[in-house]
Residue, then its C-alpha position, 0 to 999 in steps of 0.5 A: x514530523x508531518x502528516x505525510x511522512x508519517x502516513x509513508x511510514x504506515x504504509x510501509x508498513x502495512x504494505x510489508x506485513x502481509x505474505x507477500x513479498x515487497x521492498x522498496x528502493x530509493x532513486x539510487x536502488x538502494x532498498x529501504x523496507x524490506x520485509x520477511x516474505x522478502x527475508x523468507x524468498x532470497x535469504x538475506x536477511x533484513x538488517x543486511x537488505x537495508x542500504x544496500x544498493x541492488x548491485x551489492x545484493x543481485x550484482x547479476x541483476x545489473x542490466x536485467x529484468x528487474x532493474x529494466x522495470x525499476x527505472x521506467x517505472x520511475x522515468x515514467x513515474x506509471x507501474x508496471x508489472x514482469x512475469x519472472x523467476x525464482x529458484x523456480x517459481x514463477x512470481x508476477x512482481x507490481x511495482x510502482x513509483x513511490x517519492x522518488x524511487x519504487x514500492x515492489x510487489x511480488x506474488x507466487x502463482x502456480x502453474x497459470x494462477x495465482x496460489x491460493x493463500x489465505x486472505x491477505x487481510x488475516x494475516x496477523x501481522x497486518x491484523x495487529x498493526x492495522x487494529x492497533x493503529x492510532x490512526x483512522x486508516x481504510x481500505x477501499x475497494x472500488x469505491x467501497x470499504x472494505x475494511x477500517x479500524x476502530x480509530x476510523x470509526x470512532x474519529x467519525x462517531x461511532x463505538x466503533x468500525x462495523x457501520x462504516x463498512x460496506x458503504x460508498x468510501x464518499x458516504x462518510x465524506x462532504x468534499x470531496x466530492x464523489x467523481x474525483x474520492x472516485x478516481x483517487x480510489x480508482x485511479x491515482x492512487x494505484x497509479x502512485x501510492x501517497x504522492x499527496x494528501x488531499x484535502x477532505x471534510x469528513x462526515x460526523x455521525x452527529x451530522x457535523x463535519x471534521x478537517x480531513x487530509x486523504x493520503x492513500x496508496x495502492x496495496x496488491x493482495x492475492x485477490x487483487x488490489x486494495x487503497x489504503x487510505x490514510x485518515x488524519x484530521x486537520x484544522 
């Protein structure tokens, strides 16, 4: 399996490990990702959802706003937002193009404000997947590193990740330049998660460079959108 395919699997696992609903569908609207929050919301277990289509699970949804959202996102290749209700609760649904299909985040709203929840990054399920990963992984917001795992720090020659936090993401790379990295983390990876790999040269602590691939995708959280970036060494 190549680095892009590996990163896409890691992205689905991380995106699905938060407290909010995360699902993903292929171009035929068949589910291939269905997290624990989706189970709790719908009462449909993951094993029953995976491989089945939107129309099989929600036959009354044909022609409705959710179906139109998914089809429009796949057609335009642009993210879209839908405000909807489920069991008398209001939800904000954000859908992104993903491969040839779509991935979807859904957050419960309380009145006109987002429901107050603990920081999504402190979710035990997320922290376990993030920290235990052997892949160098960072969370970027507004072009700055909001979080990084130990593997990222060690790849750059640091004893851990703390030396990498709160710095500009571009400070750790010689190539691409700052403007291209800013465009990736502020726009391209938010519009279409995990679309393509970008060749980059990472700057190590000792001043040497390391060839890498960067693969990123947006993750919606109650405190806003982050970009998760997987950094893979390459020759």
